[in-house]
MIDORO-374787 format. One record per residue (C-alpha): x, y, z. Coordinates in pm, whole numbers, plus 50000, padded with zeros to 5 digits. Layout:
<atoms>
XYZ...
</atoms>
This chain:
<atoms>
585335919080910584575952280794581085968880770579775987480510577976020780569575016026180348575116064080320571796074880189570996111480000567936125479929567636145779644565056170779599563536182879288562616219579244560966233678954562526263978821561226283678558563046294978315562696330178126562546325777724565356343977595565066371277348567056370577070568366402876888567986401876536571716408376374571476438476139573626451075870577226448676013578636489776018582116497175837585026507076011585306543575926589006541976011589126511675673586436536175500588086566975495589096581475174593456583375157595676601574954598216581874785601696594674749603146602774410604986567074378601446544874491599656571074281601366552573964599526525174051596036529374200595946568674042595976601574265592526601974359591956597074745590626559274798589446543975059592646520375239590876486675142590406501374731594126509274758594976472274861592876458074634594336477074312597606468774423597136434774431595706435774084599026450473971600876424674129598986396773989599076413773630602476417773627603436384773765605146393174058604386367074302607186345274393606186308074206607156290574526606446310274782602946332474697602906354974979606366371674870605916396074620609026407074410609466445674367609706461373995610996495673913607346510674040607036484474352611276493774463609976529974572606826518774784608856491374931611616513875054613956498574793613706462074921613756433674639611186409574790608466422275061606036395875219602276407275183602176413875542605066434475533603976449075212600576464175392602306481975669604726495275358601756509375181600026526475489603046545575528602406557975163598616572075198597796607375418595006622075526
</atoms>
């Protein structure tokens, strides 16, 4: 017969005092200066967004307004944009561009 060995453990309870956490109030988020800096569009891009320097975010907004107004999104895959005669120089001659590729191509059309 095997004897069962019982092991007794003592648990000690210690009281700890926790400091109250100070919660910082989240203030207004500061805009990223790189996105908000006005940039001058190229001549091809200026046909759509205007020649006045604009922040990158505003350029993309105006470009999307143009795309939706002229129904240039692919109906099956709305992430693809079909280029018309005005957009082809901006899209480097490509007939169809994804919306992610569009932002990269547009950023090359902007200068400080």
